[in-house]
C-alpha positions, 0 to 999 in steps of 0.5 A: 538409218537414212543417209544424208550429205552435208555439202559445203563449198568454200575457198581460202582468203586471198593469199592464205591457201596454205593455211586454209588447206592445213586447217581444213585437212588437219583440224576442221574435217576431224572436228566435224567428223567427231560430231555424233551422227557424222560418219565421214568427212572429205574435201575435194578441189575443183580440177576441171569446170565442165558446165555452169557456174562454179563460184568455189574451188573447194568442196567438202562432203560430210556423210551423216547417218541420223534419224534427224539430220537437222539436229546434227547440223544444229550441233555442228553450228553450235560448236562452230567458232568454239574451242571444239571447232575453231574456224580459221581466219583463212576461210573466206566466210563471205563466199561459201555455200552450205546445203543438207541433202538427202538421198532421193534415189537408190545408189547405182553401182557400176557392174 
């Protein structure tokens, strides 16, 4: 199957970092990973800006294995905000970016 990545850049509402981290790590990653077609979920925190403008401090990467990744994304959107995928008030939804990426090269592994 083709491999895709759902890339999500987010941040916490000011003053709610601990609640945001707790919800994202202990609730949301698992909720998204439970959607058929999603095979993994992991978060990252920006350590060092290197070049360009990085408006968010947090990144989540979801690996998707599906013939039609748009259907997986639609399923995530349909669940978002329901009891099966609660969205924390600590998430700053006004300043987030989301993109569905597909591989356009082979994966190069260090020798």
